[in-house]
mmCIF file of the N, C-alpha and C atoms, coordinates in Angstrom:
data_MODEL
# 
_entry.id   MODEL 
# 
loop_
_atom_site.group_PDB 
_atom_site.id 
_atom_site.type_symbol 
_atom_site.label_atom_id 
_atom_site.label_alt_id 
_atom_site.label_comp_id 
_atom_site.label_asym_id 
_atom_site.label_entity_id 
_atom_site.label_seq_id 
_atom_site.pdbx_PDB_ins_code 
_atom_site.Cartn_x 
_atom_site.Cartn_y 
_atom_site.Cartn_z 
_atom_site.occupancy 
_atom_site.B_iso_or_equiv 
_atom_site.pdbx_formal_charge 
_atom_site.auth_seq_id 
_atom_site.auth_comp_id 
_atom_site.auth_asym_id 
_atom_site.auth_atom_id 
_atom_site.pdbx_PDB_model_num 
ATOM 1   N N  . UNK A 1 1  ? -12.256 -18.817 20.870  1.00 0.00 ? 1  UNK A N  1 
ATOM 2   C CA . UNK A 1 1  ? -11.355 -18.714 19.528  1.00 0.00 ? 1  UNK A CA 1 
ATOM 3   C C  . UNK A 1 1  ? -11.276 -17.039 19.734  1.00 0.00 ? 1  UNK A C  1 
ATOM 4   N N  . UNK A 1 2  ? -10.614 -16.201 19.703  1.00 0.00 ? 2  UNK A N  1 
ATOM 5   C CA . UNK A 1 2  ? -10.461 -15.107 19.168  1.00 0.00 ? 2  UNK A CA 1 
ATOM 6   C C  . UNK A 1 2  ? -9.772  -14.761 17.544  1.00 0.00 ? 2  UNK A C  1 
ATOM 7   N N  . UNK A 1 3  ? -10.984 -14.313 17.106  1.00 0.00 ? 3  UNK A N  1 
ATOM 8   C CA . UNK A 1 3  ? -10.648 -13.955 15.663  1.00 0.00 ? 3  UNK A CA 1 
ATOM 9   C C  . UNK A 1 3  ? -10.313 -12.043 15.326  1.00 0.00 ? 3  UNK A C  1 
ATOM 10  N N  . UNK A 1 4  ? -9.942  -11.955 14.603  1.00 0.00 ? 4  UNK A N  1 
ATOM 11  C CA . UNK A 1 4  ? -9.306  -10.537 14.180  1.00 0.00 ? 4  UNK A CA 1 
ATOM 12  C C  . UNK A 1 4  ? -9.118  -10.238 13.116  1.00 0.00 ? 4  UNK A C  1 
ATOM 13  N N  . UNK A 1 5  ? -10.187 -9.230  12.636  1.00 0.00 ? 5  UNK A N  1 
ATOM 14  C CA . UNK A 1 5  ? -10.317 -8.680  10.784  1.00 0.00 ? 5  UNK A CA 1 
ATOM 15  C C  . UNK A 1 5  ? -9.751  -7.622  10.655  1.00 0.00 ? 5  UNK A C  1 
ATOM 16  N N  . UNK A 1 6  ? -8.875  -7.190  9.443   1.00 0.00 ? 6  UNK A N  1 
ATOM 17  C CA . UNK A 1 6  ? -7.753  -6.534  9.472   1.00 0.00 ? 6  UNK A CA 1 
ATOM 18  C C  . UNK A 1 6  ? -8.471  -5.985  7.706   1.00 0.00 ? 6  UNK A C  1 
ATOM 19  N N  . UNK A 1 7  ? -9.291  -4.416  7.577   1.00 0.00 ? 7  UNK A N  1 
ATOM 20  C CA . UNK A 1 7  ? -9.528  -4.138  6.968   1.00 0.00 ? 7  UNK A CA 1 
ATOM 21  C C  . UNK A 1 7  ? -8.615  -2.370  6.087   1.00 0.00 ? 7  UNK A C  1 
ATOM 22  N N  . UNK A 1 8  ? -8.435  -3.244  4.384   1.00 0.00 ? 8  UNK A N  1 
ATOM 23  C CA . UNK A 1 8  ? -7.227  -2.290  3.732   1.00 0.00 ? 8  UNK A CA 1 
ATOM 24  C C  . UNK A 1 8  ? -8.268  -1.644  2.867   1.00 0.00 ? 8  UNK A C  1 
ATOM 25  N N  . UNK A 1 9  ? -8.043  -0.662  2.826   1.00 0.00 ? 9  UNK A N  1 
ATOM 26  C CA . UNK A 1 9  ? -9.039  0.309   2.051   1.00 0.00 ? 9  UNK A CA 1 
ATOM 27  C C  . UNK A 1 9  ? -8.541  0.969   0.946   1.00 0.00 ? 9  UNK A C  1 
ATOM 28  N N  . UNK A 1 10 ? -8.593  1.295   -0.161  1.00 0.00 ? 10 UNK A N  1 
ATOM 29  C CA . UNK A 1 10 ? -8.116  1.863   -1.354  1.00 0.00 ? 10 UNK A CA 1 
ATOM 30  C C  . UNK A 1 10 ? -8.794  2.812   -1.690  1.00 0.00 ? 10 UNK A C  1 
ATOM 31  N N  . UNK A 1 11 ? -8.062  4.325   -2.512  1.00 0.00 ? 11 UNK A N  1 
ATOM 32  C CA . UNK A 1 11 ? -9.516  5.132   -2.097  1.00 0.00 ? 11 UNK A CA 1 
ATOM 33  C C  . UNK A 1 11 ? -8.353  5.704   -4.081  1.00 0.00 ? 11 UNK A C  1 
ATOM 34  N N  . UNK A 1 12 ? -9.301  6.231   -4.561  1.00 0.00 ? 12 UNK A N  1 
ATOM 35  C CA . UNK A 1 12 ? -9.207  7.111   -5.539  1.00 0.00 ? 12 UNK A CA 1 
ATOM 36  C C  . UNK A 1 12 ? -8.465  6.205   -6.749  1.00 0.00 ? 12 UNK A C  1 
ATOM 37  N N  . UNK A 1 13 ? -8.728  5.177   -6.881  1.00 0.00 ? 13 UNK A N  1 
ATOM 38  C CA . UNK A 1 13 ? -7.603  3.686   -7.464  1.00 0.00 ? 13 UNK A CA 1 
ATOM 39  C C  . UNK A 1 13 ? -7.761  4.204   -8.814  1.00 0.00 ? 13 UNK A C  1 
ATOM 40  N N  . UNK A 1 14 ? -8.379  5.430   -9.425  1.00 0.00 ? 14 UNK A N  1 
ATOM 41  C CA . UNK A 1 14 ? -8.001  5.336   -11.035 1.00 0.00 ? 14 UNK A CA 1 
ATOM 42  C C  . UNK A 1 14 ? -6.670  6.320   -11.634 1.00 0.00 ? 14 UNK A C  1 
ATOM 43  N N  . UNK A 1 15 ? -6.255  7.008   -10.499 1.00 0.00 ? 15 UNK A N  1 
ATOM 44  C CA . UNK A 1 15 ? -4.855  7.012   -10.026 1.00 0.00 ? 15 UNK A CA 1 
ATOM 45  C C  . UNK A 1 15 ? -3.539  5.998   -9.915  1.00 0.00 ? 15 UNK A C  1 
ATOM 46  N N  . UNK A 1 16 ? -4.247  4.917   -9.530  1.00 0.00 ? 16 UNK A N  1 
ATOM 47  C CA . UNK A 1 16 ? -2.796  4.033   -9.105  1.00 0.00 ? 16 UNK A CA 1 
ATOM 48  C C  . UNK A 1 16 ? -2.894  2.941   -10.795 1.00 0.00 ? 16 UNK A C  1 
ATOM 49  N N  . UNK A 1 17 ? -3.666  2.851   -11.384 1.00 0.00 ? 17 UNK A N  1 
ATOM 50  C CA . UNK A 1 17 ? -3.376  1.987   -12.622 1.00 0.00 ? 17 UNK A CA 1 
ATOM 51  C C  . UNK A 1 17 ? -1.858  1.905   -12.718 1.00 0.00 ? 17 UNK A C  1 
ATOM 52  N N  . UNK A 1 18 ? -1.283  2.936   -13.021 1.00 0.00 ? 18 UNK A N  1 
ATOM 53  C CA . UNK A 1 18 ? -0.100  2.881   -13.638 1.00 0.00 ? 18 UNK A CA 1 
ATOM 54  C C  . UNK A 1 18 ? 0.793   3.318   -12.547 1.00 0.00 ? 18 UNK A C  1 
ATOM 55  N N  . UNK A 1 19 ? 2.276   2.853   -12.159 1.00 0.00 ? 19 UNK A N  1 
ATOM 56  C CA . UNK A 1 19 ? 3.068   3.497   -11.988 1.00 0.00 ? 19 UNK A CA 1 
ATOM 57  C C  . UNK A 1 19 ? 3.375   5.364   -12.172 1.00 0.00 ? 19 UNK A C  1 
ATOM 58  N N  . UNK A 1 20 ? 3.537   5.767   -11.094 1.00 0.00 ? 20 UNK A N  1 
ATOM 59  C CA . UNK A 1 20 ? 3.985   7.125   -11.608 1.00 0.00 ? 20 UNK A CA 1 
ATOM 60  C C  . UNK A 1 20 ? 4.835   7.209   -10.698 1.00 0.00 ? 20 UNK A C  1 
ATOM 61  N N  . UNK A 1 21 ? 5.795   8.705   -10.398 1.00 0.00 ? 21 UNK A N  1 
ATOM 62  C CA . UNK A 1 21 ? 6.589   9.682   -9.220  1.00 0.00 ? 21 UNK A CA 1 
ATOM 63  C C  . UNK A 1 21 ? 5.895   10.349  -8.433  1.00 0.00 ? 21 UNK A C  1 
ATOM 64  N N  . UNK A 1 22 ? 5.975   10.038  -7.408  1.00 0.00 ? 22 UNK A N  1 
ATOM 65  C CA . UNK A 1 22 ? 4.546   11.116  -6.170  1.00 0.00 ? 22 UNK A CA 1 
ATOM 66  C C  . UNK A 1 22 ? 5.480   11.317  -5.024  1.00 0.00 ? 22 UNK A C  1 
ATOM 67  N N  . UNK A 1 23 ? 5.292   12.972  -5.172  1.00 0.00 ? 23 UNK A N  1 
ATOM 68  C CA . UNK A 1 23 ? 5.799   13.994  -3.813  1.00 0.00 ? 23 UNK A CA 1 
ATOM 69  C C  . UNK A 1 23 ? 5.439   13.376  -1.987  1.00 0.00 ? 23 UNK A C  1 
ATOM 70  N N  . UNK A 1 24 ? 6.214   13.010  -1.236  1.00 0.00 ? 24 UNK A N  1 
ATOM 71  C CA . UNK A 1 24 ? 6.231   12.368  -0.424  1.00 0.00 ? 24 UNK A CA 1 
ATOM 72  C C  . UNK A 1 24 ? 7.064   13.373  0.474   1.00 0.00 ? 24 UNK A C  1 
ATOM 73  N N  . UNK A 1 25 ? 6.031   13.600  2.251   1.00 0.00 ? 25 UNK A N  1 
ATOM 74  C CA . UNK A 1 25 ? 7.058   14.303  3.060   1.00 0.00 ? 25 UNK A CA 1 
ATOM 75  C C  . UNK A 1 25 ? 8.175   13.755  3.715   1.00 0.00 ? 25 UNK A C  1 
ATOM 76  N N  . UNK A 1 26 ? 9.450   13.943  3.736   1.00 0.00 ? 26 UNK A N  1 
ATOM 77  C CA . UNK A 1 26 ? 9.742   12.880  5.467   1.00 0.00 ? 26 UNK A CA 1 
ATOM 78  C C  . UNK A 1 26 ? 10.637  13.942  5.792   1.00 0.00 ? 26 UNK A C  1 
ATOM 79  N N  . UNK A 1 27 ? 10.632  13.887  6.922   1.00 0.00 ? 27 UNK A N  1 
ATOM 80  C CA . UNK A 1 27 ? 12.040  14.703  7.770   1.00 0.00 ? 27 UNK A CA 1 
ATOM 81  C C  . UNK A 1 27 ? 12.180  16.029  7.876   1.00 0.00 ? 27 UNK A C  1 
ATOM 82  N N  . UNK A 1 28 ? 11.138  16.049  6.754   1.00 0.00 ? 28 UNK A N  1 
ATOM 83  C CA . UNK A 1 28 ? 10.847  17.961  6.869   1.00 0.00 ? 28 UNK A CA 1 
ATOM 84  C C  . UNK A 1 28 ? 10.990  18.167  5.444   1.00 0.00 ? 28 UNK A C  1 
ATOM 85  N N  . UNK A 1 29 ? 11.053  17.193  4.804   1.00 0.00 ? 29 UNK A N  1 
ATOM 86  C CA . UNK A 1 29 ? 11.970  17.370  3.438   1.00 0.00 ? 29 UNK A CA 1 
ATOM 87  C C  . UNK A 1 29 ? 10.528  16.817  2.093   1.00 0.00 ? 29 UNK A C  1 
ATOM 88  N N  . UNK A 1 30 ? 10.854  17.046  1.081   1.00 0.00 ? 30 UNK A N  1 
ATOM 89  C CA . UNK A 1 30 ? 10.203  16.432  -0.288  1.00 0.00 ? 30 UNK A CA 1 
ATOM 90  C C  . UNK A 1 30 ? 10.917  15.081  -0.685  1.00 0.00 ? 30 UNK A C  1 
ATOM 91  N N  . UNK A 1 31 ? 10.947  14.431  -0.879  1.00 0.00 ? 31 UNK A N  1 
ATOM 92  C CA . UNK A 1 31 ? 10.788  13.067  -1.380  1.00 0.00 ? 31 UNK A CA 1 
ATOM 93  C C  . UNK A 1 31 ? 9.747   12.084  -2.410  1.00 0.00 ? 31 UNK A C  1 
ATOM 94  N N  . UNK A 1 32 ? 11.001  12.421  -3.136  1.00 0.00 ? 32 UNK A N  1 
ATOM 95  C CA . UNK A 1 32 ? 10.360  11.721  -4.872  1.00 0.00 ? 32 UNK A CA 1 
ATOM 96  C C  . UNK A 1 32 ? 10.143  10.398  -4.769  1.00 0.00 ? 32 UNK A C  1 
ATOM 97  N N  . UNK A 1 33 ? 9.233   9.606   -4.851  1.00 0.00 ? 33 UNK A N  1 
ATOM 98  C CA . UNK A 1 33 ? 9.296   7.854   -4.932  1.00 0.00 ? 33 UNK A CA 1 
ATOM 99  C C  . UNK A 1 33 ? 8.360   7.111   -5.868  1.00 0.00 ? 33 UNK A C  1 
ATOM 100 N N  . UNK A 1 34 ? 8.330   6.253   -5.827  1.00 0.00 ? 34 UNK A N  1 
ATOM 101 C CA . UNK A 1 34 ? 7.664   5.368   -7.445  1.00 0.00 ? 34 UNK A CA 1 
ATOM 102 C C  . UNK A 1 34 ? 6.491   5.324   -5.920  1.00 0.00 ? 34 UNK A C  1 
ATOM 103 N N  . UNK A 1 35 ? 4.984   5.319   -7.003  1.00 0.00 ? 35 UNK A N  1 
ATOM 104 C CA . UNK A 1 35 ? 4.277   4.940   -5.675  1.00 0.00 ? 35 UNK A CA 1 
ATOM 105 C C  . UNK A 1 35 ? 2.648   4.357   -7.174  1.00 0.00 ? 35 UNK A C  1 
ATOM 106 N N  . UNK A 1 36 ? 1.407   3.764   -6.390  1.00 0.00 ? 36 UNK A N  1 
ATOM 107 C CA . UNK A 1 36 ? 0.930   3.186   -7.559  1.00 0.00 ? 36 UNK A CA 1 
ATOM 108 C C  . UNK A 1 36 ? 1.497   2.567   -8.088  1.00 0.00 ? 36 UNK A C  1 
ATOM 109 N N  . UNK A 1 37 ? 0.409   1.986   -9.026  1.00 0.00 ? 37 UNK A N  1 
ATOM 110 C CA . UNK A 1 37 ? 0.490   0.652   -10.204 1.00 0.00 ? 37 UNK A CA 1 
ATOM 111 C C  . UNK A 1 37 ? -0.403  -0.111  -8.928  1.00 0.00 ? 37 UNK A C  1 
ATOM 112 N N  . UNK A 1 38 ? -0.935  -1.064  -9.737  1.00 0.00 ? 38 UNK A N  1 
ATOM 113 C CA . UNK A 1 38 ? -2.177  -2.281  -9.281  1.00 0.00 ? 38 UNK A CA 1 
ATOM 114 C C  . UNK A 1 38 ? -1.765  -2.975  -8.252  1.00 0.00 ? 38 UNK A C  1 
ATOM 115 N N  . UNK A 1 39 ? 0.059   -3.906  -9.464  1.00 0.00 ? 39 UNK A N  1 
ATOM 116 C CA . UNK A 1 39 ? 1.346   -4.208  -8.481  1.00 0.00 ? 39 UNK A CA 1 
ATOM 117 C C  . UNK A 1 39 ? 1.345   -4.345  -7.819  1.00 0.00 ? 39 UNK A C  1 
ATOM 118 N N  . UNK A 1 40 ? 2.015   -3.058  -7.102  1.00 0.00 ? 40 UNK A N  1 
ATOM 119 C CA . UNK A 1 40 ? 2.715   -3.062  -6.457  1.00 0.00 ? 40 UNK A CA 1 
ATOM 120 C C  . UNK A 1 40 ? 1.219   -3.138  -4.767  1.00 0.00 ? 40 UNK A C  1 
ATOM 121 N N  . UNK A 1 41 ? 0.331   -2.400  -5.455  1.00 0.00 ? 41 UNK A N  1 
ATOM 122 C CA . UNK A 1 41 ? -0.762  -2.706  -4.059  1.00 0.00 ? 41 UNK A CA 1 
ATOM 123 C C  . UNK A 1 41 ? -1.242  -4.295  -3.923  1.00 0.00 ? 41 UNK A C  1 
ATOM 124 N N  . UNK A 1 42 ? -1.355  -5.038  -5.161  1.00 0.00 ? 42 UNK A N  1 
ATOM 125 C CA . UNK A 1 42 ? -1.378  -5.921  -4.882  1.00 0.00 ? 42 UNK A CA 1 
ATOM 126 C C  . UNK A 1 42 ? -0.393  -7.309  -4.247  1.00 0.00 ? 42 UNK A C  1 
ATOM 127 N N  . UNK A 1 43 ? 0.699   -6.255  -4.197  1.00 0.00 ? 43 UNK A N  1 
ATOM 128 C CA . UNK A 1 43 ? 2.160   -7.141  -3.565  1.00 0.00 ? 43 UNK A CA 1 
ATOM 129 C C  . UNK A 1 43 ? 1.743   -6.537  -2.346  1.00 0.00 ? 43 UNK A C  1 
ATOM 130 N N  . UNK A 1 44 ? 1.295   -5.189  -1.833  1.00 0.00 ? 44 UNK A N  1 
ATOM 131 C CA . UNK A 1 44 ? 1.025   -4.813  -0.824  1.00 0.00 ? 44 UNK A CA 1 
ATOM 132 C C  . UNK A 1 44 ? 0.146   -5.662  0.086   1.00 0.00 ? 44 UNK A C  1 
ATOM 133 N N  . UNK A 1 45 ? -1.421  -6.475  -0.780  1.00 0.00 ? 45 UNK A N  1 
ATOM 134 C CA . UNK A 1 45 ? -1.862  -6.467  0.425   1.00 0.00 ? 45 UNK A CA 1 
ATOM 135 C C  . UNK A 1 45 ? -1.740  -8.257  0.430   1.00 0.00 ? 45 UNK A C  1 
ATOM 136 N N  . UNK A 1 46 ? -0.612  -8.885  -0.778  1.00 0.00 ? 46 UNK A N  1 
ATOM 137 C CA . UNK A 1 46 ? -0.212  -10.116 -0.113  1.00 0.00 ? 46 UNK A CA 1 
ATOM 138 C C  . UNK A 1 46 ? 0.537   -9.925  1.116   1.00 0.00 ? 46 UNK A C  1 
ATOM 139 N N  . UNK A 1 47 ? 1.784   -8.776  1.204   1.00 0.00 ? 47 UNK A N  1 
ATOM 140 C CA . UNK A 1 47 ? 2.517   -9.345  1.926   1.00 0.00 ? 47 UNK A CA 1 
ATOM 141 C C  . UNK A 1 47 ? 1.861   -9.269  3.796   1.00 0.00 ? 47 UNK A C  1 
ATOM 142 N N  . UNK A 1 48 ? 0.367   -8.203  3.762   1.00 0.00 ? 48 UNK A N  1 
ATOM 143 C CA . UNK A 1 48 ? -0.727  -8.843  4.958   1.00 0.00 ? 48 UNK A CA 1 
ATOM 144 C C  . UNK A 1 48 ? -1.494  -9.827  5.273   1.00 0.00 ? 48 UNK A C  1 
ATOM 145 N N  . UNK A 1 49 ? -1.744  -10.075 4.071   1.00 0.00 ? 49 UNK A N  1 
ATOM 146 C CA . UNK A 1 49 ? -2.102  -11.189 4.625   1.00 0.00 ? 49 UNK A CA 1 
ATOM 147 C C  . UNK A 1 49 ? -1.247  -12.564 4.938   1.00 0.00 ? 49 UNK A C  1 
ATOM 148 N N  . UNK A 1 50 ? 0.005   -12.695 4.669   1.00 0.00 ? 50 UNK A N  1 
ATOM 149 C CA . UNK A 1 50 ? 1.381   -13.547 4.696   1.00 0.00 ? 50 UNK A CA 1 
ATOM 150 C C  . UNK A 1 50 ? 1.254   -12.985 6.459   1.00 0.00 ? 50 UNK A C  1 
ATOM 151 N N  . UNK A 1 51 ? 1.804   -11.835 6.876   1.00 0.00 ? 51 UNK A N  1 
ATOM 152 C CA . UNK A 1 51 ? 1.917   -11.246 8.020   1.00 0.00 ? 51 UNK A CA 1 
ATOM 153 C C  . UNK A 1 51 ? 1.045   -11.846 9.017   1.00 0.00 ? 51 UNK A C  1 
ATOM 154 N N  . UNK A 1 52 ? 0.173   -11.557 8.706   1.00 0.00 ? 52 UNK A N  1 
ATOM 155 C CA . UNK A 1 52 ? -2.040  -11.937 9.406   1.00 0.00 ? 52 UNK A CA 1 
ATOM 156 C C  . UNK A 1 52 ? -1.651  -13.878 10.231  1.00 0.00 ? 52 UNK A C  1 
ATOM 157 N N  . UNK A 1 53 ? -0.994  -14.487 8.827   1.00 0.00 ? 53 UNK A N  1 
ATOM 158 C CA . UNK A 1 53 ? -1.040  -15.633 8.786   1.00 0.00 ? 53 UNK A CA 1 
ATOM 159 C C  . UNK A 1 53 ? 0.069   -16.124 10.356  1.00 0.00 ? 53 UNK A C  1 
ATOM 160 N N  . UNK A 1 54 ? 0.789   -15.044 10.178  1.00 0.00 ? 54 UNK A N  1 
ATOM 161 C CA . UNK A 1 54 ? 1.725   -15.703 11.235  1.00 0.00 ? 54 UNK A CA 1 
ATOM 162 C C  . UNK A 1 54 ? 1.894   -15.278 11.939  1.00 0.00 ? 54 UNK A C  1 
ATOM 163 N N  . UNK A 1 55 ? 0.691   -14.231 12.316  1.00 0.00 ? 55 UNK A N  1 
ATOM 164 C CA . UNK A 1 55 ? 0.835   -13.459 13.893  1.00 0.00 ? 55 UNK A CA 1 
ATOM 165 C C  . UNK A 1 55 ? -0.366  -14.651 14.789  1.00 0.00 ? 55 UNK A C  1 
# 
C-alpha cells in the first residue's frame, strides 16, 4: 500500500491573526486582495485534507 504525506507550512504567523488587504502581482499588474486571518488558513487546511481523502 502506497502512503502519501502532505506538508503545509505557515511562516510569519503574527501577521495573519486578522484578515487584511495585501498586494499581489498577477499578470504583470498589482492586485489587492484580502489575505490572512487564521479562519482563512484553517479553511485552506480543511480543503487540502478533503482533497487528499478523495485522492
